[in-house]
Steps between C-alpha positions, in 0.01 A plus 500: 500500500615857430605717798470829312211623706502829697347342810751214493786748464364699794493189717857420404620851589324472838691182569832652396449798732433264787873447551724198552411155385490307826279206584222723630435621148439157351126499579467851359684396187259210449198719565623755248556222248143383544368855473704560186367181351139592584541848353654360182220246471238773539682710242499210253131433557422872465685514169322185394156642584583813301612293200187286512273803520640606163458159340224475242381142546538198734763336278716811517453527876613143559796560267605797715464291815717226354762752387505678838530174691808409297662840547408525869706194592774553240421198283540422130155373406148450631195315370130460577320177419137414570369160590245330279129509589519176698820585687693253292849570375363613166544873450263766381637778282255777594778656706831334411783751537878487488705807591875475460811711467605517138814287531323193639288239327146430620469220752196273518340403829601152607199269544643394835449854627134484410456168677683624809284814513181300464602294804653774719354834386777711659813689387794289387869599487745288300852640513647176365220353288718245319592328828180546698369160615139617463541535125711204403407405148403854406662635188639844577664719239875505561501878540245499783685567825218590739122498503238682707142383449189636675139385468227714346190432708144624520313408819763232574458345155812475287447656158860522382861571593744789474857377448819707509836372376865571572559747779797714408798450730614199697255495791187376325142585593413579862191476718465876466488458123233235541286728719522788254425287196209335686344845549545573130362157414187567706442817296553308176253231606236762578548670163476166318189402694336838435581466130330161493195638679478788252533254212225281645281806561550618143424153369181487706404846378549386141281196564230718657519737203455204269210370711342846492531511121347153467217585738432828322468311174235276659274798570287658225678774306193672356120509542317201353292704253165344588222685310308744721741476793790698643732272699824577686723326754813571700720316748775654715699235693622575852834341414683450171250231414163426654223250546211705361366417158239630261406386153240517228468194282309522168245224451346620175428834328233594756608337823793532731620337822619744766694403808698649786690285748716543808750231600581480871839647580717734299812499290643230277320195651163672461582607144584142400166375630328793330642389164364152569157644579497696176586195293235296681223756449585558136485126440169461683348796315550314172266228627128548425366502855334720758734744683440318828608169346816658361588637842425166666743320270756779542476460876575129475801559276641775722444291812719230347798732453497707819584435864281571801627857531413609146160596363353734241204733525339553161215684336402359160224613266385455141359808328273468195504826304194395297267437797694729742488227762782420736518154657751500783647273766688610811765281670570682825576835337404858585141574397503730193306824470227540238444874449193607303487798264294695755771464767341227710725208583490155651732209568486172307500293816492143370773315689698179492814334635847606383668273246737236635352469848302180441529267206126488443269798534175583321502861382190701423447763235278802450381696197469879492397731215697810408309807381656789305731696733529216753847427630648185656812543717700203627811545717736316731506547877823698474294802389271538806770368735760762398571689822663813634800493734241521779347178361177658373379295199375661180178302530216401269302818573767719341509270198123520460502879533766536230319265265170685535665841464694411186260249346465698177872496422683245288582167660878548505464845657283360777761234575775762512294727727453220753869406496603864538265541797629179661864609465422847637318343795793270580752784481844385613372166628640211295264324262390193695323303230453484125243743356283372214176628345286434194226739383232394250260772370211453263513789254212416270 
């Protein structure tokens, strides 16, 4: 270690002014030596922290650590190697660095070092590696004179090793060298682990982005264009992806299946089940059957692919634009609003059990007629349940008031007005659940 440090020089001058070198000064001399060593170590670590703060990426930071560790103990070369994913002696190359002075060739880590570290997980000093009984049979390069190896650990788990070769001079590596390099190694291990976490986070973010894109493609992109009707829908997930679902499925030129579902839970698991629900309902809609029969078969299929903790609430209806009749079935979902042209409103309160709870359940259905200006509004429970930071829910009454007030506007504007009001009501409170709504207006 270098002694060109102002504090170290000050300590040395203090000792020199103390006077003669008798036996009484021996303890002081040793104390000053320890203080000098501590100050120099702190100076090295301070310089190292400054160098790392200027490094652009984790690879560069580890490279600076490896370089500083070599220079701090006056060695010729240092390397970092990471263990394979199963802590075998296979090596990953995500961070695989060699730093060396220009006049020396690059050394490779002996496999015996890896095995020893896996068993002992502590610093190792080899000042005569060719004759060390612990490594008989190891093939050392002839130019290797001394080796210092420290473990890189995260929460006591060995993730790799930092190895330094050939201490300059005749003394070889010391315990003080091992302590300093161990501190540097701990920093390197943390940087490597953080880099892996960032990589995993970025990979997960990419997967969620892909899942979001896939889920978005499952939802309708444009109104269905049913004659005499203005139809709009929107879904805002609480997370990157959600478990809410809406769809309109053409049956023929004058009829259309409409549905809105809410899978229990949120996030990626809910979105996967939602995709399954969509495929199931689209398949059942192709079958010539009553809506209640389609939902009954869908329930049986969903029950077979879900566990006890998963279920789906669903509203499903078939609208005939020729007769202006809507036949609907409700499987445990929020009761929709039917708002008349004159501003009166009521709930479509036919009920039923959520899908996936029991394998067999007989669902009922009901038929309602839509007059010119009538409006059907279906939504998920995330809309009325959206709450302020004080936990005051938005509530069905506010939804009804907005629908009545803006009933003469276009369907997509009504949806947007409700969502805007919900978000304003929630304020800074995080969105707790997915928000989904479908508006169906008879225009003629």
